[in-house]
C-alpha positions as CSV (number, residue, x, y, z in Angstrom):
1,M,85.0,94.4,131.4
2,R,88.7,95.4,129.3
3,L,88.2,97.1,126.0
4,A,89.6,95.0,122.7
5,L,93.4,96.9,121.5
6,H,91.2,97.5,118.6
7,W,88.6,99.6,120.2
8,Q,90.7,101.1,121.9
9,I,92.6,102.7,118.5
10,L,89.1,103.3,117.1
11,I,88.2,105.6,120.1
12,A,91.3,106.9,121.1
13,I,91.4,108.1,116.4
14,A,88.0,109.4,116.9
15,L,89.5,111.3,119.6
16,A,92.4,112.8,118.1
17,L,89.7,114.2,115.1
18,L,88.5,116.2,117.9
19,A,91.0,117.5,119.8
20,G,93.3,118.2,116.7
21,L,90.5,120.4,115.5
22,L,89.4,121.7,119.0
23,T,93.5,122.5,119.4
24,G,95.1,123.5,116.5
25,T,98.2,124.0,116.2
26,E,98.1,127.2,118.6
27,G,96.1,125.9,121.3
28,T,98.0,126.1,124.5
29,F,97.6,124.3,127.6
30,L,99.4,126.3,130.7
31,G,101.8,127.7,128.1
32,V,102.6,124.7,126.4
33,H,101.5,123.9,122.7
34,W,98.9,120.7,122.3
35,Y,100.8,120.5,118.8
36,A,104.0,119.8,120.3
37,V,102.7,117.1,123.1
38,Y,100.7,115.6,120.6
39,A,104.1,115.2,118.3
40,F,105.7,113.9,121.2
41,V,103.6,111.1,121.5
42,G,103.9,110.4,117.9
43,T,107.0,109.5,117.7
44,L,107.7,108.7,121.1
45,F,105.2,105.5,120.1
46,M,107.1,105.2,117.1
47,N,110.4,105.1,117.9
48,A,108.9,102.3,120.4
49,L,107.9,100.8,116.6
50,K,111.5,101.1,115.5
51,M,113.7,99.4,118.0
52,I,112.0,96.4,118.4
53,I,112.0,95.7,114.3
54,V,115.4,94.2,114.1
55,P,115.9,92.0,117.6
56,L,112.4,91.0,116.7
57,I,112.7,89.5,113.4
58,V,116.3,88.0,114.5
59,A,115.1,86.2,117.0
60,S,112.0,85.2,115.6
61,M,114.0,83.9,112.1
62,I,116.8,82.0,114.3
63,S,114.4,80.9,116.5
64,G,112.5,79.9,114.1
65,V,114.6,78.1,111.7
66,A,116.7,76.2,114.5
67,S,113.8,74.7,115.8
68,L,113.3,72.4,112.5
69,G,116.7,70.9,112.8
70,D,117.5,68.7,109.6
71,H,117.3,69.3,106.2
72,D,114.7,68.2,105.1
73,G,112.5,70.1,107.5
74,F,113.9,73.9,106.2
75,G,113.6,72.7,102.7
76,R,109.5,72.0,103.1
77,L,109.3,75.7,105.4
78,G,111.9,77.0,102.7
79,A,108.7,76.3,100.1
80,K,105.5,76.9,101.7
81,T,107.1,80.4,103.1
82,I,107.6,81.1,99.1
83,A,104.3,80.0,98.1
84,Y,102.3,81.0,101.2
85,Y,104.4,85.0,100.6
86,L,103.8,85.2,97.1
87,G,100.0,84.0,97.4
88,T,99.5,86.7,100.3
89,S,101.1,89.6,98.9
90,L,99.0,89.5,95.2
91,L,96.3,89.2,97.6
92,A,97.4,91.9,98.9
93,I,98.5,94.4,96.0
94,L,94.8,92.9,94.0
95,I,92.9,94.2,97.1
96,G,95.4,97.1,97.2
97,L,94.7,98.8,93.6
98,L,91.0,98.0,93.5
99,M,90.8,99.9,96.8
100,V,93.3,102.8,95.8
101,N,90.8,103.2,92.5
102,L,87.1,103.3,94.4
103,I,89.1,106.1,96.9
104,A,91.3,107.1,95.6
105,P,93.2,108.2,99.5
106,G,96.6,110.0,98.3
107,I,94.5,113.3,96.5
108,V,92.2,116.2,98.1
109,D,90.0,117.7,95.4
110,G,92.2,117.0,93.0
111,K,95.5,117.3,94.5
112,P,98.4,115.4,96.3
113,A,97.5,115.1,99.9
114,G,101.0,114.7,101.0
115,P,101.8,118.0,101.5
116,M,98.8,119.2,102.9
117,L,99.2,115.5,105.8
118,D,102.2,117.7,106.4
119,L,104.3,113.6,105.5
120,G,107.8,113.9,105.4
121,A,108.8,111.9,101.7
122,D,109.9,114.6,99.2
123,T,108.1,113.4,96.3
124,E,111.2,115.0,92.9
125,E,112.8,112.5,96.0
126,V,110.8,109.5,95.6
127,L,110.3,109.8,91.9
128,A,113.9,110.3,91.0
129,K,114.3,106.7,93.5
130,V,111.7,104.8,90.9
131,E,113.2,106.2,88.0
132,G,114.5,104.5,84.7
133,K,113.9,101.1,87.1
134,G,114.2,98.3,85.3
135,A,114.7,94.1,85.5
136,G,118.8,95.0,85.9
137,D,117.9,96.4,89.7
138,V,117.0,92.4,90.6
139,V,120.5,91.8,90.7
140,G,121.1,95.2,93.3
141,I,118.6,92.9,95.2
142,F,120.6,90.0,95.7
143,L,123.4,92.1,96.0
144,R,121.5,93.8,98.9
145,M,120.5,89.9,100.8
146,V,124.1,89.7,101.5
147,P,125.1,91.8,104.0
148,T,128.8,93.6,104.0
149,N,128.0,94.6,108.0
150,V,125.3,93.0,109.3
151,V,125.6,94.8,112.6
152,D,125.0,97.8,109.8
153,A,122.6,96.2,108.6
154,A,120.8,96.5,111.3
155,A,121.5,100.4,112.2
156,N,120.2,100.9,108.8
157,G,117.2,99.0,108.2
158,Q,118.0,96.3,105.8
159,M,115.4,94.0,106.3
160,L,116.4,92.3,103.3
161,G,119.9,91.6,104.4
162,L,118.7,90.3,108.7
163,I,116.6,87.7,107.2
164,F,119.1,86.0,104.8
165,F,121.7,86.4,107.8
166,S,119.7,85.0,110.2
167,L,118.8,82.2,108.2
168,L,121.9,80.9,107.9
169,F,122.8,81.5,111.1
170,G,120.0,79.6,112.2
171,F,120.6,76.5,109.7
172,F,124.5,76.3,110.3
173,M,123.6,76.9,114.3
174,T,121.9,73.3,113.8
175,R,124.9,71.4,112.2
176,I,127.0,72.7,115.3
177,E,127.2,69.5,117.9
178,G,126.5,69.2,121.7
179,R,125.9,72.1,125.0
180,L,127.4,74.6,122.1
181,Q,124.4,74.2,120.0
182,E,121.8,73.8,123.1
183,N,123.6,77.1,124.5
184,L,123.1,79.0,121.3
185,K,118.6,77.2,121.0
186,L,118.0,78.7,124.4
187,F,119.4,82.3,124.4
188,W,117.7,82.8,121.2
189,E,114.3,81.8,122.5
190,G,115.2,83.1,125.7
191,V,116.3,86.1,123.4
192,L,112.6,85.8,121.4
193,Q,110.4,85.2,124.7
194,T,111.6,88.9,125.9
195,M,111.4,91.1,122.9
196,M,107.7,89.5,123.1
197,Q,106.3,90.8,126.3
198,I,108.0,93.9,125.1
199,T,106.5,94.4,121.8
200,M,103.3,93.3,124.3
201,W,104.3,95.3,126.0
202,V,104.8,98.7,123.7
203,M,101.0,98.3,122.0
204,K,99.8,98.8,126.0
205,F,100.3,102.0,124.5
206,A,99.4,101.9,121.1
207,P,96.0,103.9,121.3
208,I,98.2,106.7,123.2
209,G,100.2,106.7,120.0
210,V,98.0,106.5,117.4
211,F,96.3,109.4,119.6
212,G,99.2,111.4,119.0
213,L,100.2,111.0,115.8
214,V,96.8,111.1,114.6
215,A,95.8,114.4,116.4
216,K,99.3,115.9,115.2
217,T,98.2,115.7,111.5
218,V,94.4,116.7,112.2
219,A,95.7,119.9,113.9
220,A,97.9,121.4,111.0
221,T,95.6,119.6,108.3
222,G,92.3,119.8,109.3
223,F,89.6,116.7,108.8
224,A,89.1,117.7,105.3
225,A,92.7,116.2,104.3
226,F,92.8,113.9,107.2
227,Q,88.8,113.0,105.3
228,P,90.0,110.8,102.7
229,L,92.3,108.4,104.3
230,I,89.6,107.3,107.4
231,T,88.1,106.7,104.9
232,F,90.5,104.4,102.5
């Protein structure tokens, strides 16, 4: 009997902890550094995940909206989606605040864990982005919602603009007549089904990808810096 994916990932994390501690950043095999192998495997998996995001979201949004078929259905979906989004977001925020205050996974011995975990984000850069933000920045959100170039938005991962465009495309796709509408529906449904197959295929490699990501971090920082995040 094949193990469920989540058990495979948990086993991969345990093995990655052991491998990272044993090899460190200098361990080699036939002249190849284990650390480089971990980095390659982890980066390859992350690239694969990023690769599928845009086509999967666009196809699913367009197909979902087009399947409603009428104005009333679109309105009901919008109301339910907003209510669901607000409810789940509130729950997620409350749980996150509770857990982060109980465990403090970003702090190790009174110091930020980011540099220890070899995370790429620069603290000063992040602070510069969030300082001075206020209610007036809501206007910027609405401006980003309508991208000047959909292809550029997709290339830069601007999800808000892509979602808005996909909603519009799916809605107005139902307003055209005859074979054109049917062909478009079949096309986007085909894209969605294809992307789902690709997603399932990529997720089969999740244990290997997670192994690479965790082993790389543990090899560089040791278990002490990684322990708070494991607890979290």
